[in-house]
C-alpha positions in Angstrom: -20.3 9.7 -17.4 -20.2 5.9 -17.4 -23.6 5.2 -15.9 -25.8 7.8 -17.6 -29.2 7.3 -19.2 -27.6 7.5 -22.7 -24.6 5.3 -22.0 -23.6 3.6 -25.3 -25.8 5.8 -27.5 -24.6 8.0 -30.3 -26.3 11.3 -30.9 -26.0 13.7 -33.8 -26.9 17.3 -32.7 -27.3 19.8 -35.5 -26.4 23.4 -34.9 -24.4 22.3 -31.8 -21.5 24.8 -32.0 -23.2 27.3 -29.7 -26.3 28.2 -27.8 -29.0 25.6 -27.1 -27.3 23.1 -29.4 -24.0 23.3 -27.5 -26.0 22.8 -24.2 -27.8 19.8 -25.6 -24.5 18.2 -26.8 -22.9 18.7 -23.4 -25.8 17.3 -21.5 -26.1 14.3 -23.8 -22.4 13.6 -23.3 -22.8 14.0 -19.5 -25.5 11.3 -19.7 -23.1 9.0 -21.5 -23.8 9.5 -25.2 -21.0 9.9 -27.8 -21.9 13.2 -29.5 -21.5 14.5 -33.0 -21.3 18.3 -32.7 -22.5 19.6 -36.1 -21.7 23.1 -37.3 -22.1 25.0 -40.5 -19.5 27.7 -40.1 -18.4 28.1 -36.5 -15.6 25.5 -36.4 -13.8 27.1 -33.5 -17.0 27.1 -31.4 -17.7 23.5 -32.3 -14.1 22.5 -31.4 -14.6 24.3 -28.1 -17.7 22.2 -27.3 -15.9 19.0 -28.3 -12.9 20.0 -26.0 -15.3 20.7 -23.1 -17.0 17.3 -23.5 -13.6 15.5 -23.8 -12.2 17.2 -20.7 -15.2 15.9 -18.7 -14.5 12.3 -19.9 -17.0 12.2 -22.8 -16.6 11.4 -26.4 -17.4 13.9 -29.2 -16.3 15.0 -32.6 -17.1 18.1 -34.6 -18.4 17.6 -38.1 -19.1 20.4 -40.6 -22.3 20.3 -42.6 -25.0 22.7 -43.8 -28.2 20.9 -43.1 -29.9 22.7 -46.0 -27.7 20.8 -48.5 -28.5 17.1 -49.0 -24.9 16.2 -49.9 -23.6 17.8 -46.8 -26.2 16.1 -44.6 -25.2 12.7 -46.2 -21.5 13.5 -45.4 -22.4 14.5 -41.8 -24.1 11.2 -41.1 -21.4 9.2 -42.9 -18.7 10.9 -40.7 -20.8 10.3 -37.6 -21.1 6.6 -38.3 -17.4 6.5 -39.2 -16.5 8.1 -35.9 -18.7 6.0 -33.6 -20.0 3.0 -35.6 -23.7 3.8 -35.4 -26.3 6.5 -34.8 -29.1 6.3 -32.3 -30.3 9.8 -31.8 -30.8 12.9 -34.0 -31.5 16.3 -32.5 -32.7 18.7 -35.1 -31.5 21.9 -33.5 -30.0 23.9 -36.4 -31.9 27.0 -37.1 -31.5 30.6 -38.3 -33.6 33.7 -37.9 -33.0 37.3 -38.8 -34.7 39.8 -36.4 -36.1 42.3 -38.9 -39.6 43.6 -39.5 -41.7 41.2 -41.5 -42.0 43.7 -44.4 -38.2 44.0 -44.6 -37.6 40.2 -45.1 -36.2 39.7 -48.6 -36.8 36.7 -50.8 -33.2 35.7 -50.2 -33.6 35.9 -46.4 -36.8 33.9 -46.5 -35.2 31.1 -48.5 -32.2 31.0 -46.2 -34.4 30.6 -43.1 -36.8 28.2 -44.8 -33.9 26.1 -46.2 -32.2 25.7 -42.8 -35.2 25.6 -40.5 -37.6 23.4 -42.6 -35.7 21.7 -45.4 -32.7 21.0 -43.1 -34.9 19.3 -40.6 -36.4 17.2 -43.3 -33.1 16.2 -44.9 -31.5 15.4 -41.6 -34.5 13.3 -40.5 -34.5 11.4 -43.8 -30.8 10.6 -43.5 -31.0 9.6 -39.9 -33.7 7.0 -40.7 -31.2 5.4 -43.2 -28.6 5.1 -40.4 -30.7 3.8 -37.5 -30.3 0.1 -36.9 -33.1 -2.5 -36.6 -34.0 -1.2 -33.2 -34.8 2.2 -34.6 -33.7 5.4 -33.0 -34.9 8.7 -31.6 -35.5 12.0 -33.4 -36.0 15.2 -31.5 -37.1 18.3 -33.3 -36.6 21.5 -31.6 -39.5 23.9 -31.6 -39.2 26.9 -29.3 -37.6 24.6 -26.8 -40.6 22.3 -26.8 -40.6 18.9 -28.4 -41.6 15.3 -27.7 -40.9 12.0 -29.5 -42.8 8.8 -29.8 -42.0 5.3 -31.0 -43.7 4.0 -34.1 -43.1 0.7 -35.8 -39.9 0.1 -33.8 -38.6 3.6 -34.6 -38.9 6.8 -32.6 -40.5 9.6 -34.4 -40.8 13.2 -33.2 -43.7 15.5 -33.1 -43.5 19.2 -32.6 -45.8 20.4 -29.9 
C-alpha cells in the first residue's frame, strides 16, 4: 500500500511466522511498512508470510533469531537494518506457553517460557533502542492482545496494560 499510515516505516515483528504475529506483519505491510518477519524455527511459515506480503505489493524479509539469545537478537536487528536501512518499530510478539497443569511445569519448561516471554522482550527492546534514529521509534509489547505505547524523550516506549 503506497498511502498507508506506516508508509516509509520499517517494523520488526518478533514471532511473526504464524498466528497473531503473522497477522500483525501482514497488517503493517498493508499499511505501508516494510516488515521484518522474525521466526525462531518455523522458516517455511515465515517465508509464506513474506510471500503473501510480497504478492500484495509489500516489502518483507524473514530473519531467523531466537529472542531469548542476545547474539541472535543482535543479528536480527543487524539483518533488519541491512535489508531496509533503518528500524522504526518493534513489535514484541514472540512468546511460548505450554498448556499443562501448574504443578506439572518443570524447571526446564519454566526457564524456556521465561527466557522467551520476558528476557526476549527485554533483549529485543534494548537492541531496538540502539537502532532507532534521532527521532526515536515505537515499541509495542504484546500482552494478551492489549498494549499501548507512549512517547518519552523523543522515543516511543510501551506499557503493558
